[in-house]
N, C-alpha and C positions, 0 to 999 in steps of 0.2 A: 124455793128449792136451794139447798146449800150449794155455795161455790167452792169448788176445790182448786186449790193454787199451790203448783209445785215450787219449792223452795230449794233451790240449787245449793249444793254445799260449797262453802267458801273455805277453800284450803290455801293459806298464805305460801306464796311461791318464794322459795329461797334462790336467790340468784347464784350461780355457780361461779365461783371465784377461778380467774386465769392463774395456772401454775407457773410463775415467772423465775427464771434463773439467770445467772450472769456469768460471762466468762471473761477473764483477765489474764495478761501474760506480760511477762519481761523477759528479754532475751540476753542481757548482760548481768554480771554479778557486781554489784556495787552496793554500798549502804544508801546511796540516793535512790537508786532503782528498787531497792529492797523496800524503802520507805513508800515509794511510789505504788508499790503493789499493795501494801496494807491500807493505803488510802483508798485504792480502787475497790478493796474488798468492803471497807467502811462504808463508802458511798453508796455502793449497789444494794448492801444489806439493809441500809437506812431507807433508800429510795423504794425498794421494793415492799418494805414492810409497812411504810407510811402510806401506801395506796390501798384504799379500802376494797378496790375491786381485784386485787391480786394476793394470791398465796405464795409465801416465800419457799422458793425449791432449791435454794442454796446458790453459792457463788464458787464457780470451778477455776482453779489458778494453776497456771504452770510457770515456775520460776526458773530463769536462767536458761531457756530452751529456745532454739531458733524458730521463726513461723515459716521457713520454707518448705517444711513438710510436716505433716500430721502424724507420722510415724511414731516418733519418740515423745509426744505430748500425751501423757497418760491421764492428766485431768481432762483434756479435750476429748480423748476417745471414751472416757468413762462418761462424759456429758452426752455424747452422742448414743451411747449405748443406753443411758437413762431415757432418752428421747425415744429410742425404739421401743421401751417398755411401756411409753405412754405416760411418763411421770413429769412431763414438761410440756407447756404450751407456748411459751415465748422465752426468747433467749435474748439478752441485752449485752452488748459489747461496746468498747470504746470507740474502735474503728476497724475498717476493713483489715489493715495491716496487723492489727492485734488479733484477728481472728485467723487469718492466714495470708502469707505473702505469695504463695502459689497460686496462680489463676486456676489451674485445673482443679486442684484440692478444693478451693474456695467454691467454685460453681458445682462441683460433684456433691459436696456436703450441702450447701443451700437447697439445691434441687431436691436431694433425698429428704430433707426436713420439710420442704414445701409439699412433697407427696404425702408426708405425714400429717399436714396441716398445722405445721410448727413455724411460727414467725420468728425471723432473726432482724433485731434492730440495730443499726449502726449508728451511734449517737453523733459521731464528728461529721459524718457525709449526710446525716439525716435521711437514711434510706430504709425502707421496710422490704424484706425479701418476698412479702406477699403482695406488694403494690403492682400495678400494671407495668411500670417502666423499671421496677426494682432489679430484674435480672440485667437489662442492658447497661444500667448505671453500675451495677456491681462489676461487670465485665471490664468496662473501661478503667474504672477506679482500681480493680485487682491487677490489671496490666501495669498500671503506673506504679503500684506497690511492689510488684514483682521486679520491675526494671529498677526500682530504687534500691532493692535488695542486691541486685546485680551490680548496679553503680557503687554501692558500698563495699561489695566484695572486691571489686577491682581496686578501689581506693585503699583497701587494707593490704591486698597484694602488693601494690606498688610501694607502700610504705615498708612491708617486710623485705622486698627486693633491695631497697635502698640501704636498709640496715645491713643486709648481707654483703652488699658491695663495700661496706665500710668495715667488713670483718666482725660484724656484731652478731652473735647468736640469736636464733629465735625459736622457741618451741622445741628445743633440744633437751631431752631428759634421757640419762644414761644410767644403768646399774653401777653402783660404785661412787656415783657423784649426786650431790644436791641440786637444786635449780641453779644455784650460783656457782656450780661446779667446784665446791669444796669437797674433798674426799670423805667419803663415808667408810671409816677404818674396817667395820665388820664386813661390809660388801667388797672392799677392796682385797680382803683376804681370800674371798672366793675367787675374785678375778686372777690374782696370782696363783691360786691353786689350779684353775682351769689351764692357764698358760704352761705352769710346770708339769701338769699331768700330760698335756699335748706332747710336749718335747720329750717326755719319758716314755711314750708310747702307751700310755695307759688308756684303755678303751673309754669312748665318750659315755658309754653307758653306765660304767663304773663311777665316773666323774660326776654324772647326774644323780646317782644314787647317794653319793657323798653330800651333795648339795641338799638333797631332800632330807636325809639324815639329820643334817646339821641345821634344819629349819628355813632355809632360804625360799623365798617366794618363786624363783625362777629355777626350773629342775629339769628342763627338757634338753635333748640333744640339739635341737634347732636353736635354743637360746645359747648353748655353748659354742656353736658354730658362729653365731652372730658376734659372740664377745671376742672369738679369735680373729675376726675379720675387721674389727672396729678400731681404727687409728686413734679414737678418742683416748684411749688408755695409755698411750704414750704422749700425751699432752696437746695433740692437734685436733683441729676440727675441718671437716669437709661440709661446707655449707651448700644449700639447695640441692641435696640429694633427691628431694621429692618436690612435687609442685602440684598446684591445683588448676588444671586447664579450663575447667567449667565449675558452676556453681554445684556444691555437694559431689564433687569428684577429686580424686587424689591419686597420682600415680608417680612412679618412679621416673626420675630425670635421666633418660637415655641418650642425652644430647640436645634435647629440644631447647634447653636454657643453659646458660653458662654455670659452671660450678666454681666455688671460691675456697681455696685452701689456706687456713690460717695456723701457722707453726707456732708451737710454744704458747699456746692459748690459756692453758691451766696447768695445774700440778699433774704429774704424770703418775700412773700407777705401775704401769710396766716400763722397763728400760727400752730404749730404742734397739739395743742389740737383741734382747729377747723377742720384741715384736718383729724384727727383720727375720730372726732365726725362724720364727712360727710361719712367716709368710712364705719364706723359701721352702720349708718343708711341705707347705700346703700346696705349693706351685708343683713340687716334684711329684706329690701324690696325683694330682690332676692330670699332669702330663702322662703319667705311667699308665693310665687307663681313662682317656678323656671322655668315653662313653658313660662311665659308671658315676662320673662327676664326684669322686671320693676325696675328701680332705683328711679322713681319719686313716687309721692303719691299712696298708695294701695287703691283701691276703694273697696266698702262695699261687692261687687259680687265676687271679685278676690279669687280665689282658692275655691270658694264655689259652682260653678256650673261645673258639670262634664258631660262630653258627654257619652251617653250610647253606642255609636257605637264603639269607639276607646278608650275611657278611658281619654282622654285628658281634661285638664280644658277649660272652655270658658273665652276668654279675651276680653277686651274692643277694638272694632274696631272703632267705632265713639262714639260720646256721646249718641247716641240713640240706638245702636246696639252692641250686644255681639255675639262672633263667636268662634267655636271650634278652638283651636290653631293649631291643626294638618291640619285640613282644610285650615285655614289661611296661613301656612308656605308651605305646599306642592303645592298650587295652581292648584291642580288637584281634581278629582272626588274620591279620596282615601277614604274620609269619607262622609257618606251619611247625615250628621247632617244638621239641619237647623238653620239659624240666630235667635236669640231671640231678640225681641224688649224690650228694657229697660221700657218703658212706660206700655206696656202689662203685663210685669213681676211684675212690683210694683202694678199694679191694682191687680193682683192676690193675692199677699202677703198681701195687706191691707184688701182684702175680707176675706182672710183666718185666719188672726190675729185679726179682727175686729177693724181695724184702720181706722180713717177718712182720714188721710194722711199718706204717707210712711215715716217711722222714722228708720233712719240707726242702731240706737243703739239698737232698739227692735229687729229688724231682726237679727243682728249680734249676740246678747245674745241668741236667741231663736233657729235659724235654724243653723245647721252645715253643710248641704250639699243639693243641689239640682241635681237630676239626670235627664238630658234632653234625651227624646227619639225622634226619627225623626217623630214618628206619632203625637207629639204634647203633649203626656203625661209627666208631670214632678212630680217626687216622692221627696217630701220635707221631709228631716229627721231632727228631732228636737234633741236638746242635751239630752233630757229626754228619749230618744229611741223611741219616738212615729213617725209614718211615715203618710203622707197624700198625696194623689194623685190629682193633679189638671190638666185640660187640657188648652193648650195655642194655639191659632189660628195662624198658620204660614202665611206669605204672600205666595200666590200660584198664579203664573201667569195664569194657567189654569182656576182658578175661577174667574179671573178678568173680563172675558167676560160676567159674570152673574152680575157684578156690574154696577151701574150708573157711567159713566165716567165724573166725575167734572174736566173738562178742565180749563186752565187758559184763560179767554177771556179778551182781552184788552178792558178797559171801565167797566168792572165788577169786583166784589169781591165775592168769594163764602163763605158763612156762614152756620151756622146750619139751618137758615131759607131760605136757597137757595140763588141764585144770587142777589146781590143788586148792584146799579148802583155807580160807582166810579166817582164822579162828575168832578174831574180834568181830567181823562182821557175821559170821555163822552163829554167833551168841545171840545176835540181834535177830536173825532169821528164825531161830529156834523159839525165841521169846514171842515173836509175832504169831507164829503158829499155834503155840501153847495158849496165848491170850484169846485168839479167836475161838478156839475150841472150847474155852470157858466162857463162851457166849459175850465176849466183849465186842463192842461196835468197831468198825473201822476207824471212825473219827477218834474215838478213845484210845485205840492202839497207837495212832499216829501221834495225838497228844502225849501220850506216855513216853514214847520213844524220843520225842523232841525233849521232854523234861529230863530224860535220862542223858541227854547230851549225844545221842546217836544221829549221825549225818548220812545221807545217801551220796552217791558219787557226783550228783549235782547240787547238794546242799542240804536243803530241808528234807526231813524224813515225812514226806507227803502221804496222803490217802492214796495216791498213785503207786508209790513204791510199796505200800502195804499190799494193795490188790495185786500188784506184780508179783510179790512173794508167795502169796496165797495161791495163785492161778497157774505158777509155773512148774512143770513136772521135772525141770532141771534140777531142783532141790532134793528129789528122791533118787537121782542118779540117771535120769533118764533124758536122752537128748533126741531132739527132733530135728533132722536135716531137711530143710526145704528142697523142693524138687530141683531147683536150680543148682543146688549144692551136693545133691546126692550121688551124682554120677550115673544114675539109672533113668533119671528124668521123672521119677516119682518121689513123693515125700517118703522119708526112712525114718522109723523110730528104732533107736538103739538103746536097750536096756544095760544097767550098769556100765555105762560110758565113762563115769568118772566117779569119785567118792561122793556118797550121799550126805546131806546134812539132816534131813528127816527121814523117817521110815516110810515105806510104801503105805502103811496102815494108816499113818498120821494124814498122808496126802489124800488118801481116799476118804478118810472123815471129813477133811476140809473141803474136799469137792462135792460131798453129799450135802453139807450144810450149805455151801454156796447154791447148789441146785434148789434146795428148799426155799431159800432166800428169793430166788429168782422167780420161783413158781408162785410165791405169795405177792410178789410185787407186780407179776403179770395179771393175777386175779383181781387185785384191788384196781388195776386200770379198766 
C-alpha cells in the first residue's frame, strides 16, 4: 500500500527590523557647539545605518534650545508625535541631560514611551528605559542633571549681578539703539516724534497711526507709554529692573534686589529738559485722576464724575461711554453702577446751563462734581456750593422689548424719517431676485455678486445673504413687528410700511419657487 507523507511548506521568515531614531540637542549658540551638533547627527546616522538589524528612522535635532522644558523643543515634540504614530521602536541619545534636564518631563516622557513599547537608550549613562532598574537610575541621574542646571543658572545670575554692580549693562535692548548703544537715526526720529507729540497734546492714537504709516515695527499706545517713561533716551541706564527668582521665572524688581543707576552711559536721543518736562506732565495727569491712571490728555469729565455706590471716579471707557473705575477693574458685579452715555450727559449739562452746544470751559469752570446714582439721578455740585439734580435714562435691556427694533436691513438706511432705500444696495437686491426667477442657483448668484464686487454689511456676499434677501417680505414694503415690539402682545404685519425695492408680484413668484424647491427636497429625503 502506498505511503502518503505530508510535506509542510517552507516559507522563509523575514526578520522585522527595529526602527531606530536618535535625538541630539545643544543649548548654546557657537561655532564649536554647532560643529558638535553636526558631529552627533553624522555619528548617529552612520551608527544606525551600519546595523543590519536596524532601520534608519531619522535624527531629530534641537539647536540652541534649553533642555529645562520640552515646550519649545519642536524636534523633540515631533519625535514624540512620531512615536505615538508607531514610526519608531528605539530612540538613541547621548545622555540624560541632552534628553531633558527637568526630572518631571523626563520621567513623564520615558513612561509614556514605555507604555508604547518604545525603548530609550542613554549612551553616556549606559541605561535602557525598558530595563528593570532603568527608571530608578533615570530618576536619580535626572535629579542631578536638573540640579546642575539650577547651579549653572545661579552662576550666570551671580556673574550678571557682578557686571551690574560695576555699571555694565546686560541684556538691554531699546528701540532707537543697537546692542552697543549706538544711535539708530531712523528710530531716533520716531522717539523724538513721540516726545514732541506728547508735549503738544497730540493723542497717542494719532502718534501710533503715524508710526504705522511710516513703517515702524512698534506702533501701539503701550509702546509709546514705554518710550515716554524710559530714561534710556536721555543717556542714562537703570540696571536690574527685572530679575529671575527661580529657574524659568522672570519678574519686575519691586525692591527685592538693589537697582543701579548709571548716568551719561551713552549718547542721548532726548535732552534732559525735554525728558523732565514729559515726566512732570505725566505726574500731573496721574495726580489729576489717580484711579484712571492716565498719562495721556485729561478729559473734561475726568475726576469730576463720582459713583454713588462705591465712591470711585468714572473713567472714559470708549469715546461715547463713561464707566465706574471699580466696576471696570473688578470685571464683576461688585459695583451696581450704570454706564453713562457721554452724548446724554452733555445734553443734560447744556439744558441745565442754558447752552446751545456743549462747551468744555464753561462746564469745567462752573461744575466741580457729578454724583451718579444707579437709579439715574445725577447730583451736580457747582463751585458756588449750589446743587442741582437731574435724571439720566440708562440703557436697560429689559426696556428694549418696548422699543421699536430698527435693525440694519441690506438695501435700506434708517433715518429720523424711517427707512429709505439705499440705491446702490437696492440694485444688488433687484439683481438677486431677477437672477433667482431666471432659474439661477443660490451658489451661482452668490459667486456672481462676489465677482461684481458687491459686499454685504458683514463682508462677503454669501449664500446666507442671498437666502435672506429672497425670503424677507421687507423688500416688498411689508414689515413684521414681533409680539415683543408690537404693543398688542401679538405679531403684527404692516403693509406699505416703507418704500418697496421689489413688487409684491415678484416676491410672490420667489416664494412659490422656494416652496417648490422645499417640496422636491422633502420628497428626495
